[in-house]
C-alpha positions in Angstrom: 10.6 -10.8 2.3 8.9 -11.8 -0.8 8.4 -10.4 -4.3 10.4 -7.7 -5.8 9.0 -6.6 -9.1 11.1 -5.1 -11.9 11.0 -2.8 -13.8 8.0 -0.9 -15.1 8.8 2.1 -17.3 7.5 5.2 -15.6 7.2 8.8 -16.6 10.5 10.3 -17.8 12.3 12.2 -15.0 12.1 15.5 -16.7 11.0 17.3 -19.8 14.3 18.6 -21.0 15.2 18.1 -24.6 18.6 16.8 -23.6 17.1 13.3 -23.0 15.7 12.9 -19.5 16.5 9.7 -17.7 13.6 7.2 -17.7 12.4 6.0 -14.3 11.6 2.4 -13.5 9.4 1.2 -10.7 10.3 -1.4 -8.1 7.6 -2.7 -5.7 9.1 -4.5 -2.8 6.7 -6.9 -0.9 7.6 -7.7 2.8 6.0 -10.4 4.8 6.2 -11.3 8.5 9.5 -13.1 8.1 12.5 -12.1 10.2 14.1 -11.3 6.8 12.2 -8.0 7.0 15.1 -6.8 9.2 16.9 -6.3 5.9 14.3 -4.0 4.4 16.0 -0.7 5.3 19.3 -1.8 3.8 17.6 -3.3 0.7 15.7 -0.1 0.0 18.7 2.1 0.6 20.8 -0.1 -1.8 18.0 -0.1 -4.5 17.7 3.7 -4.3 21.4 3.9 -5.3 20.5 2.5 -8.7 19.9 5.5 -11.1 16.4 5.8 -12.4 14.6 3.5 -9.9 11.5 4.5 -8.0 10.9 2.2 -5.0 7.7 1.5 -3.1 7.1 -1.0 -0.4 4.0 -3.1 0.4 4.2 -4.5 4.0 2.2 -6.8 6.1 1.4 -5.8 9.7 3.5 -8.7 11.0 6.5 -7.5 9.0 6.4 -4.1 10.8 7.7 -5.8 14.0 11.1 -6.2 12.3 12.0 -2.7 11.0 11.5 0.9 11.9 9.3 2.6 9.3 11.1 5.8 9.8 14.3 4.2 8.4 12.5 3.6 5.1 12.8 6.7 2.9 10.0 5.6 0.4 6.3 5.1 0.3 5.1 2.2 2.5 1.7 0.6 1.8 0.0 -1.6 4.4 -1.3 -5.0 3.4 -4.4 -5.1 5.5 -6.6 -6.3 2.7 -4.1 -8.8 1.2 -3.2 -6.2 -1.4 0.2 -7.9 -2.0 -1.6 -11.1 -3.1 -3.9 -9.2 -5.3 -1.0 -7.4 -7.0 0.7 -10.6 -7.8 -2.5 -12.3 -9.1 -3.0 -9.2 -11.4 0.6 -9.1 -12.4 1.5 -8.5 -16.1 3.4 -11.6 -16.8 5.5 -9.8 -19.4 7.2 -7.8 -16.6 9.8 -9.4 -14.3 8.9 -10.4 -10.8 11.6 -11.6 -8.4 10.8 -13.6 -5.2 13.2 -14.1 -2.3 12.0 -17.0 0.0 12.8 -16.8 3.7 11.7 -19.2 6.3 13.0 -21.7 8.8 14.6 -24.9 7.5 11.6 -27.2 8.4 9.3 -25.0 6.4 11.8 -24.8 3.5 12.1 -28.6 3.4 8.4 -29.2 3.5 7.2 -30.7 0.1 4.5 -27.9 -0.3 7.3 -25.3 -0.4 8.9 -26.9 -3.3 5.6 -27.1 -5.1 4.9 -23.4 -4.4 8.4 -22.3 -5.6 8.0 -24.4 -8.8 4.5 -22.9 -9.5 5.9 -19.4 -9.2 8.8 -20.3 -11.5 6.2 -21.8 -13.9 4.5 -18.4 -14.1 7.8 -17.0 -15.2 8.9 -15.4 -11.9 12.5 -15.5 -10.9 13.6 -17.0 -7.6 16.5 -15.5 -5.8 17.2 -18.6 -3.7 17.5 -18.6 0.0 20.8 -19.5 1.5 22.2 -21.9 4.2 23.2 -20.3 7.5 22.3 -20.3 11.2 18.8 -18.8 11.4 17.3 -16.7 14.1 15.1 -19.6 15.2 18.4 -21.5 16.0 18.2 -23.9 13.0 21.2 -24.2 10.8 20.3 -24.9 7.3 18.6 -23.7 4.2 16.0 -20.9 4.5 17.7 -17.5 5.1 16.8 -14.9 2.6 19.5 -14.1 0.0 21.9 -11.3 0.9 20.9 -7.8 0.0 23.8 -7.4 -2.4 22.7 -10.6 -4.2 19.2 -9.1 -4.7 20.5 -5.7 -5.8 22.9 -7.3 -8.3 20.0 -9.3 -9.8 18.0 -6.1 -10.2 20.9 -4.4 -11.9 21.4 -7.4 -14.2 17.7 -7.2 -15.2 18.0 -3.6 -16.0 21.1 -4.2 -18.1 19.4 -7.2 -19.9 16.5 -4.9 -20.7 18.8 -2.3 -22.2 17.5 0.3 -19.9 18.8 3.7 -21.2 21.1 5.3 -18.8 22.0 9.0 -18.7 25.8 9.6 -18.7 
């Protein structure tokens, strides 16, 4: 699983004069990592946060790891590398989180460290991968952060941005 972007103010949820709750958009990018197994749970947990609108951009390879019918939000295919284009056109004043996920050998490769540092230099926020036994059998660094860790980081960003919440 890769970038999670946060939050972009959307259109207010309603037109009532009592102060409609503002919506914020989250775009989840999913790549062909086995971490895509966590997509249904991640989306379900994000949808529990009041005021969030969630959409997903997924690669074809990622679709092997989850059932699209379990994802109750809009799914966009990444046939034309749309995900990469979105990131290249990203408004750097808006938060972008990335959650690396790969086997330990890939994680330990020097290019990976350079790529992660470059993303951080752009101002993107890493939610670090964790150590555990991976699906490939390796034991070590490379597993995507737990869903609760990602969701808590999203909540913290919303709090830090003083997102108005309806009581």
